[in-house]
C-alpha positions as semicolon CSV with decimal commas, in nm:
position;residue;x (nm);y (nm);z (nm)
1;M;-0,001;0,003;0,005
2;G;0,291;0,235;0,065
3;M;0,399;0,217;-0,303
4;T;0,056;0,307;-0,437
5;T;0,058;0,669;-0,358
6;P;0,400;0,752;-0,517
7;M;0,309;0,540;-0,820
8;T;-0,021;0,724;-0,860
9;A;0,150;1,062;-0,828
10;A;0,405;0,966;-1,079
11;A;0,136;0,846;-1,316
12;R;-0,050;1,173;-1,292
13;E;0,273;1,375;-1,338
14;R;0,334;1,167;-1,658
15;S;-0,016;1,213;-1,762
16;S;-0,003;1,597;-1,688
17;R;0,320;1,626;-1,890
18;S;0,182;1,415;-2,175
19;A;-0,130;1,628;-2,173
20;G;0,063;1,944;-2,195
21;R;0,279;1,810;-2,481
22;Y;-0,032;1,683;-2,663
23;Q;-0,197;2,027;-2,639
24;R;0,115;2,202;-2,764
25;W;0,158;1,964;-3,063
26;T;-0,221;2,008;-3,133
27;L;-0,174;2,381;-3,156
28;R;0,116;2,317;-3,393
29;A;-0,100;2,092;-3,587
30;L;-0,333;2,376;-3,645
31;L;-0,035;2,554;-3,831
32;L;-0,007;2,241;-4,046
33;L;-0,374;2,268;-4,116
34;G;-0,319;2,607;-4,266
35;L;-0,051;2,459;-4,476
36;F;-0,287;2,209;-4,646
37;A;-0,636;2,362;-4,608
38;F;-0,635;2,710;-4,774
39;R;-0,405;2,672;-5,076
40;K;-0,604;2,659;-5,402
41;E;-0,501;2,727;-5,753
42;S;-0,781;2,878;-5,944
43;L;-0,836;2,783;-6,303
44;V;-0,990;3,041;-6,536
45;L;-1,261;2,855;-6,742
46;S;-1,174;2,980;-7,096
47;S;-1,053;3,247;-7,314
48;I;-1,313;3,157;-7,586
49;H;-1,678;3,213;-7,486
50;E;-1,974;3,091;-7,683
51;V;-2,339;3,225;-7,671
52;H;-2,627;3,022;-7,824
53;G;-2,996;3,089;-7,805
54;K;-3,220;3,342;-7,649
55;T;-3,055;3,623;-7,477
56;T;-3,099;3,982;-7,325
57;G;-2,736;4,067;-7,393
58;C;-2,393;3,956;-7,248
59;R;-2,081;4,077;-7,097
60;Y;-1,730;3,912;-7,084
61;T;-1,410;4,044;-6,921
62;E;-1,046;3,917;-6,907
63;R;-0,717;4,069;-6,829
64;M;-0,482;4,083;-7,119
65;F;-0,139;4,197;-7,221
66;A;-0,120;4,486;-7,454
67;D;-0,085;4,434;-7,834
68;G;0,272;4,355;-7,914
69;H;0,372;4,364;-7,546
70;G;0,362;4,012;-7,415
71;P;0,525;3,871;-7,111
72;F;0,895;3,805;-7,122
73;R;0,924;4,028;-7,417
74;I;0,693;3,809;-7,640
75;G;0,585;4,002;-7,945
76;G;0,255;3,914;-8,143
77;R;-0,081;4,046;-8,152
78;S;-0,337;4,083;-7,861
79;V;-0,673;4,040;-8,012
80;V;-1,045;4,075;-7,874
81;A;-1,259;3,923;-8,153
82;V;-1,637;3,901;-8,169
83;N;-1,820;3,700;-8,436
84;A;-2,194;3,682;-8,402
85;T;-2,512;3,619;-8,587
86;I;-2,804;3,810;-8,417
87;R;-3,171;3,791;-8,511
88;T;-3,483;3,898;-8,332
89;L;-3,715;3,636;-8,181
90;H;-4,031;3,543;-8,359
91;D;-4,365;3,553;-8,182
92;S;-4,398;3,176;-8,198
93;E;-4,072;3,151;-8,001
94;V;-4,193;3,359;-7,703
95;S;-4,563;3,312;-7,719
96;D;-4,653;3,485;-7,387
97;A;-4,378;3,747;-7,397
98;I;-4,309;4,078;-7,584
99;T;-4,127;4,070;-7,924
100;V;-3,995;4,326;-8,161
101;H;-4,272;4,231;-8,385
102;R;-4,535;4,314;-8,131
103;L;-4,374;4,645;-8,017
104;R;-4,280;4,764;-8,362
105;D;-4,536;5,030;-8,392
106;Y;-4,414;5,187;-8,046
107;F;-4,041;5,139;-8,024
108;D;-3,722;5,130;-8,236
109;F;-3,469;4,862;-8,147
110;A;-3,099;4,828;-8,188
111;V;-2,788;4,635;-8,080
112;V;-2,465;4,772;-7,951
113;V;-2,141;4,562;-7,984
114;V;-1,845;4,712;-7,807
115;S;-1,491;4,614;-7,706
116;Y;-1,282;4,844;-7,490
117;S;-0,999;4,870;-7,229
118;D;-1,113;4,940;-6,872
119;V;-0,919;5,257;-6,823
120;D;-0,997;5,574;-6,664
121;R;-1,117;5,731;-6,979
122;F;-1,393;5,489;-7,015
123;K;-1,496;5,428;-6,637
124;D;-1,840;5,556;-6,720
125;I;-1,929;5,274;-6,975
126;D;-2,171;5,018;-6,858
127;E;-2,473;4,814;-6,984
128;H;-2,690;5,111;-6,894
129;S;-2,515;5,393;-7,069
130;I;-2,370;5,222;-7,374
131;C;-2,683;5,241;-7,587
132;A;-2,661;5,634;-7,582
133;R;-2,296;5,646;-7,678
134;N;-2,212;5,806;-8,013
135;F;-1,931;5,599;-8,150
136;S;-1,858;5,842;-8,428
137;D;-1,820;6,133;-8,197
138;L;-1,464;6,265;-8,160
139;E;-1,484;6,278;-7,782
140;E;-1,667;5,975;-7,678
141;G;-1,636;5,757;-7,994
142;N;-1,403;5,499;-8,120
143;R;-1,030;5,516;-8,028
144;D;-0,783;5,301;-8,184
145;G;-0,661;5,030;-7,934
146;M;-0,883;5,169;-7,657
147;L;-1,242;5,131;-7,767
148;Y;-1,436;5,000;-8,060
149;G;-1,802;4,977;-8,087
150;E;-2,072;4,930;-8,341
151;F;-2,441;5,042;-8,330
152;H;-2,688;4,839;-8,544
153;A;-3,055;4,906;-8,588
154;I;-3,279;4,594;-8,603
155;D;-3,627;4,505;-8,694
156;E;-3,849;4,197;-8,702
157;D;-3,682;4,074;-9,020
158;T;-3,319;4,145;-8,943
159;V;-3,054;3,880;-8,937
160;L;-2,740;4,070;-8,829
161;D;-2,388;3,935;-8,886
162;V;-2,116;4,103;-8,676
163;A;-1,747;4,070;-8,693
164;T;-1,530;4,300;-8,494
165;V;-1,163;4,288;-8,404
166;F;-1,012;4,498;-8,121
167;Y;-0,624;4,535;-8,064
168;P;-0,583;4,669;-7,696
169;V;-0,294;4,912;-7,653
170;N;-0,323;4,895;-7,286
171;S;-0,249;4,595;-7,060
172;G;-0,533;4,521;-6,812
173;L;-0,899;4,444;-6,811
174;Q;-1,055;4,410;-7,145
175;V;-1,439;4,422;-7,185
176;V;-1,679;4,306;-7,440
177;L;-2,055;4,416;-7,430
178;M;-2,353;4,314;-7,650
179;V;-2,645;4,501;-7,552
180;P;-3,009;4,522;-7,700
181;C;-3,141;4,883;-7,704
182;W;-3,466;5,050;-7,754
183;K;-3,629;5,403;-7,806
184;Q;-3,980;5,519;-7,793
185;K;-4,114;5,644;-8,126
186;S;-4,336;5,910;-7,975
187;E;-4,401;6,071;-7,636
188;S;-4,769;6,044;-7,697
189;F;-4,752;5,674;-7,635
190;G;-4,658;5,754;-7,269
191;Y;-4,406;5,494;-7,182
192;P;-4,124;5,580;-6,944
193;V;-3,865;5,534;-7,232
194;S;-3,668;5,808;-7,403
195;T;-3,782;5,927;-7,742
196;T;-3,456;6,128;-7,811
197;E;-3,182;5,857;-7,752
198;Y;-3,160;5,480;-7,723
199;M;-3,135;5,329;-7,378
200;N;-3,070;4,974;-7,250
201;Y;-3,356;4,735;-7,286
202;P;-3,433;4,657;-6,914
203;M;-3,686;4,364;-6,950
204;I;-3,605;4,000;-6,843
205;D;-3,788;3,875;-7,152
206;P;-3,535;3,811;-7,421
207;L;-3,564;3,994;-7,761
208;L;-3,281;3,819;-7,942
209;S;-3,150;3,494;-8,059
210;M;-2,772;3,494;-8,075
211;D;-2,491;3,264;-8,194
212;A;-2,165;3,425;-8,091
213;T;-1,806;3,350;-8,037
214;I;-1,597;3,601;-7,815
215;S;-1,238;3,536;-7,798
216;F;-0,942;3,703;-7,595
217;R;-0,605;3,603;-7,750
218;N;-0,284;3,729;-7,600
219;P;0,045;3,763;-7,786
220;Y;0,137;3,415;-7,687
221;G;-0,200;3,243;-7,718
222;Y;-0,529;3,196;-7,546
223;L;-0,414;3,113;-7,180
224;P;-0,553;3,393;-6,951
225;A;-0,283;3,637;-6,869
226;L;-0,320;3,587;-6,501
227;L;-0,219;3,220;-6,551
228;Y;0,051;3,253;-6,819
229;G;0,344;3,263;-6,582
230;L;0,246;2,911;-6,444
231;F;0,286;2,784;-6,799
232;P;0,663;2,810;-6,827
233;F;0,698;2,775;-6,439
234;N;0,557;2,423;-6,462
235;G;0,788;2,339;-6,737
236;V;1,103;2,437;-6,541
237;L;0,953;2,275;-6,226
238;S;0,904;1,945;-6,415
239;L;1,269;1,965;-6,534
240;L;1,382;2,014;-6,170
241;Y;1,174;1,726;-6,040
242;G;1,294;1,518;-6,327
243;F;1,662;1,574;-6,226
244;V;1,581;1,490;-5,860
245;D;1,397;1,184;-5,972
246;I;1,679;1,056;-6,169
247;C;1,924;1,110;-5,898
248;F;1,717;0,936;-5,642
249;I;1,640;0,642;-5,883
250;L;2,014;0,597;-5,960
251;L;2,081;0,593;-5,564
252;I;1,810;0,323;-5,521
253;N;1,954;0,128;-5,801
254;R;2,299;0,155;-5,675
255;Y;2,220;0,052;-5,318
256;R;1,901;-0,156;-5,383
257;Q;2,033;-0,425;-5,159
258;S;1,999;-0,206;-4,859
259;A;1,709;0,017;-4,973
260;I;1,415;0,035;-4,716
261;A;1,055;0,074;-4,788
262;M;1,033;0,430;-4,690
263;Q;1,273;0,538;-4,966
264;Y;1,030;0,368;-5,219
265;F;0,743;0,569;-5,060
266;L;0,951;0,882;-5,116
267;L;1,016;0,779;-5,485
268;V;0,647;0,742;-5,541
269;V;0,591;1,083;-5,392
270;L;0,862;1,241;-5,624
271;L;0,721;1,071;-5,922
272;L;0,366;1,190;-5,856
273;A;0,479;1,539;-5,790
274;T;0,671;1,522;-6,122
275;G;0,356;1,393;-6,284
276;E;0,155;1,677;-6,147
277;S;0,396;1,939;-6,279
278;V;0,418;1,774;-6,624
279;S;0,041;1,715;-6,656
280;W;-0,030;2,083;-6,579
281;F;0,230;2,202;-6,814
282;F;0,080;2,012;-7,096
283;T;-0,268;2,121;-6,990
284;Y;-0,176;2,478;-6,999
285;K;-0,016;2,421;-7,323
286;M;-0,340;2,272;-7,458
287;L;-0,556;2,553;-7,323
288;N;-0,305;2,814;-7,457
289;S;-0,320;2,656;-7,802
290;T;-0,695;2,593;-7,829
291;G;-0,866;2,830;-7,573
292;E;-1,075;2,517;-7,504
293;T;-1,334;2,553;-7,211
294;V;-1,253;2,362;-6,900
295;C;-1,616;2,266;-6,839
296;C;-1,836;2,114;-6,961
297;P;-1,763;1,844;-7,056
298;Y;-1,423;1,827;-6,902
299;P;-1,124;1,788;-7,140
300;G;-0,936;1,482;-7,073
301;M;-0,617;1,663;-6,979
302;V;-0,785;1,856;-6,709
303;I;-0,931;1,541;-6,560
304;F;-0,602;1,378;-6,566
305;S;-0,406;1,665;-6,417
306;T;-0,678;1,701;-6,146
307;L;-0,654;1,344;-6,055
308;V;-0,274;1,330;-6,042
309;K;-0,280;1,647;-5,825
310;I;-0,527;1,482;-5,579
311;M;-0,324;1,159;-5,578
312;A;0,005;1,341;-5,517
313;G;-0,141;1,531;-5,219
314;M;-0,280;1,217;-5,070
315;V;0,036;1,006;-5,103
316;A;0,245;1,303;-4,967
317;R;0,033;1,317;-4,662
318;V;0,029;0,949;-4,606
319;T;0,406;0,924;-4,657
320;T;0,475;1,217;-4,417
321;T;0,261;1,049;-4,151
322;L;0,451;0,729;-4,203
323;I;0,788;0,888;-4,168
324;C;0,675;1,081;-3,849
325;L;0,555;0,752;-3,699
326;G;0,909;0,629;-3,743
327;Y;0,823;0,349;-3,994
328;G;1,135;0,175;-4,144
329;V;1,386;0,390;-3,945
330;V;1,273;0,375;-3,587
331;R;1,022;0,102;-3,596
332;P;1,028;-0,213;-3,812
333;C;0,650;-0,191;-3,875
334;I;0,354;0,002;-3,771
335;S;0,034;-0,140;-3,602
336;W;-0,281;-0,250;-3,785
337;P;-0,488;0,009;-3,617
338;E;-0,230;0,297;-3,756
339;I;-0,246;0,131;-4,095
340;F;-0,626;0,134;-4,089
341;V;-0,645;0,497;-3,977
342;V;-0,382;0,609;-4,222
343;T;-0,553;0,440;-4,515
344;G;-0,888;0,571;-4,409
345;L;-0,758;0,927;-4,385
346;G;-0,601;0,887;-4,724
347;V;-0,932;0,759;-4,888
348;C;-1,128;1,034;-4,718
349;Y;-0,891;1,301;-4,847
350;F;-0,911;1,155;-5,211
351;I;-1,281;1,159;-5,195
352;A;-1,328;1,493;-5,028
353;V;-1,070;1,679;-5,248
354;G;-1,179;1,511;-5,566
355;A;-1,537;1,610;-5,496
356;L;-1,430;1,966;-5,401
357;E;-1,226;2,006;-5,718
358;I;-1,511;1,884;-5,948
359;S;-1,784;2,078;-5,773
360;H;-1,565;2,390;-5,764
361;I;-1,527;2,381;-6,144
362;L;-1,897;2,317;-6,192
363;S;-1,967;2,618;-5,956
364;Q;-1,732;2,824;-6,158
365;S;-1,905;2,744;-6,484
366;D;-2,220;2,871;-6,333
367;G;-2,055;3,186;-6,226
368;D;-1,999;3,112;-5,864
369;V;-1,627;3,166;-5,765
370;K;-1,674;3,019;-5,414
371;P;-1,597;2,644;-5,352
372;P;-1,900;2,445;-5,210
373;A;-1,880;2,479;-4,841
374;V;-1,965;2,119;-4,747
375;W;-1,674;1,966;-4,956
376;E;-1,435;2,238;-4,843
377;F;-1,524;2,175;-4,471
378;L;-1,448;1,796;-4,524
379;V;-1,119;1,875;-4,682
380;I;-1,040;2,103;-4,387
381;V;-1,139;1,829;-4,134
382;T;-0,932;1,564;-4,313
383;N;-0,628;1,783;-4,332
384;A;-0,662;1,872;-3,959
385;C;-0,655;1,502;-3,868
386;F;-0,341;1,462;-4,089
387;G;-0,176;1,766;-3,943
388;G;-0,249;1,684;-3,580
389;W;-0,139;1,326;-3,625
390;I;0,185;1,427;-3,807
391;F;0,303;1,668;-3,540
392;T;0,209;1,443;-3,258
393;S;0,378;1,136;-3,390
394;L;0,697;1,346;-3,475
395;A;0,712;1,456;-3,113
396;L;0,663;1,108;-2,965
397;T;0,911;0,959;-3,210
398;K;1,189;1,199;-3,101
399;K;1,100;1,136;-2,739
400;N;1,140;0,766;-2,791
401;L;1,468;0,817;-2,967
402;A;1,599;1,039;-2,705
403;A;1,489;0,780;-2,429
404;F;1,669;0,497;-2,612
405;G;1,987;0,713;-2,678
406;Q;1,977;0,699;-3,066
407;S;2,136;1,012;-3,121
408;A;2,189;0,980;-3,497
409;K;1,826;0,894;-3,580
410;L;1,725;1,168;-3,352
411;N;1,921;1,401;-3,537
412;M;1,734;1,307;-3,860
413;Y;1,400;1,373;-3,702
414;T;1,512;1,698;-3,540
415;R;1,601;1,806;-3,883
416;L;1,265;1,693;-4,014
417;N;1,098;1,886;-3,736
418;R;1,280;2,203;-3,834
419;I;1,186;2,152;-4,205
420;L;0,818;2,116;-4,121
421;Y;0,829;2,426;-3,894
422;G;1,002;2,618;-4,178
423;Y;0,744;2,495;-4,423
424;V;0,466;2,602;-4,195
425;L;0,599;2,942;-4,127
426;I;0,676;3,017;-4,497
427;S;0,341;2,891;-4,597
428;F;0,161;3,119;-4,368
429;F;0,374;3,410;-4,473
430;L;0,279;3,328;-4,840
431;M;-0,080;3,306;-4,762
432;A;-0,083;3,611;-4,551
433;F;0,094;3,808;-4,832
434;E;-0,148;3,664;-5,085
435;G;-0,444;3,780;-4,882
436;A;-0,294;4,130;-4,842
437;V;-0,255;4,165;-5,212
438;Y;-0,607;4,051;-5,275
439;S;-0,740;4,292;-5,007
440;G;-0,547;4,580;-5,157
441;A;-0,339;4,633;-4,852
442;I;-0,028;4,548;-5,061
443;L;-0,020;4,687;-5,407
444;M;0,110;4,430;-5,666
445;D;0,081;4,438;-6,049
446;W;-0,167;4,166;-6,156
447;K;0,099;4,049;-6,416
448;W;0,313;3,908;-6,125
449;I;0,044;3,756;-5,901
450;W;0,121;3,417;-6,040
451;I;0,470;3,433;-5,856
452;I;0,273;3,395;-5,534
453;W;0,102;3,077;-5,658
454;A;0,427;2,947;-5,791
455;A;0,614;3,014;-5,466
456;H;0,378;2,766;-5,291
457;R;0,474;2,494;-5,532
458;L;0,835;2,581;-5,525
459;L;0,825;2,556;-5,143
460;V;0,682;2,209;-5,172
461;F;0,967;2,120;-5,408
462;S;1,223;2,238;-5,173
463;V;1,085;2,051;-4,885
464;L;1,067;1,731;-5,095
465;V;1,433;1,776;-5,198
466;V;1,561;1,822;-4,844
467;V;1,356;1,524;-4,712
468;T;1,492;1,303;-4,986
469;I;1,845;1,412;-4,908
470;I;1,796;1,326;-4,547
471;W;1,632;0,973;-4,629
472;R;1,833;0,909;-4,932
473;P;1,959;0,551;-5,009
474;R;2,305;0,471;-4,856
475;P;2,530;0,154;-4,863
476;N;2,419;0,076;-4,511
477;S;2,062;0,196;-4,507
478;L;1,905;-0,135;-4,422
479;L;2,158;-0,207;-4,157
480;Y;2,133;0,144;-4,015
481;S;1,739;0,133;-4,007
482;Q;1,742;-0,205;-3,821
483;M;2,027;-0,108;-3,577
484;D;1,885;-0,043;-3,227
485;Q;1,538;-0,007;-3,338
486;V;1,281;0,089;-3,079
487;P;1,077;-0,230;-2,989
488;N;0,694;-0,177;-3,060
489;Q;0,590;-0,293;-2,711
490;E;0,805;-0,021;-2,545
491;L;0,712;0,263;-2,788
492;D;0,508;0,570;-2,701
493;T;0,242;0,635;-2,970
494;P;-0,054;0,867;-3,002
495;G;-0,268;0,577;-2,905
496;S;-0,075;0,495;-2,591
497;T;-0,065;0,862;-2,494
498;T;-0,447;0,872;-2,527
499;S;-0,478;0,571;-2,300
500;D;-0,255;0,721;-2,042
501;L;-0,476;1,025;-2,038
502;A;-0,790;0,823;-2,012
503;R;-0,650;0,651;-1,711
């Protein structure tokens, strides 16, 4: 009985210390959550837009480089082209709504097609004022490379073919408007519509049937200007990954007799990361050449690139978890419950991120830029589980190595700990900087925003390179991993810590 009280006190002290460590690492895991949860790379849907069927008008915008002044000193033409066939709807097509034929005795109708650069001179232009603009006027009319508009009167029998080409001389936002207009023929009719100038047709009932193609082509091709920098960046990153892959494969082949399983896991991560960069490079190349829409249906390259991206993220998270659990270096194997949980988290991540990516593209095609909240929440929860487990396992692995006096292996995991901390801190800095740019707190030219997105990818590459250097194949890798391994039954794990806390 005399030994009971000291043992209980010691157990409580250990439990208290473990709880404190667990809370600290849980807080650190929240940092890793930010690393996973909030990084998204948006994909603009298309630079070629098509309109078919009934319409009350349309508006399209895109940021472009000026004509003859592409990025990286690329010459060539920037072109905003509109090709459209427009006709008025017949009475039989809209049986219960107004038509040009039914209103021809009271109103005159027209269509305005205009392309312009969104510069200070034209800030007053919008769908409501464009109908009254005189495009032949010296002050407010057409300006070479800044604004080009056409006004076309239409009646019930009109079939209008429009083909306009606009070469912007200013980099920035370019706008295309196609707007139906009307004007009252006589004040005696008493309608609240001007009789002196045309004004925007405000009704929700469509007047026109339109078959139109609106294209924005930069000096280098159809890829949106905001994304162009990612095109060559993915090419360079693919070459860098390829070089690392070759070096790592040569090392594994040279020391294949002593290679351990974790090194093959790292090779898979490297190959998937390489595949992601290569696939997005060719996807951007395809979009740049064709201007093909991303949705819907999905082009094969977009589907493939998205799947590789999701798979690479899943395998990277699983591998990081296994490394932090000490698999192959500290422990000869991991327990079945750990295998079950790692596999389950990986599958949940794959499903959640896959659904998020697909539904986000569908939302974008409907004009909603925000990703669906349900799938985004599931991705955040899955990443939180991965993040918490990674940091907690890393802390316990370091503790076990220190307890058993394995200083060499402890040094490896200490370096890994520093790498993850550096990764988290730099990621949060990049996210904070990106948020400040979007909010306007930091002014940054839109032409260079892609560098922020590329920096995240470059950071991941740097971390992978450092980790593969630490865990690279050596002549004695197998012997080193088996030497003085911590036996499973004496090992502190996240599960055993939880059990201690429960007791």
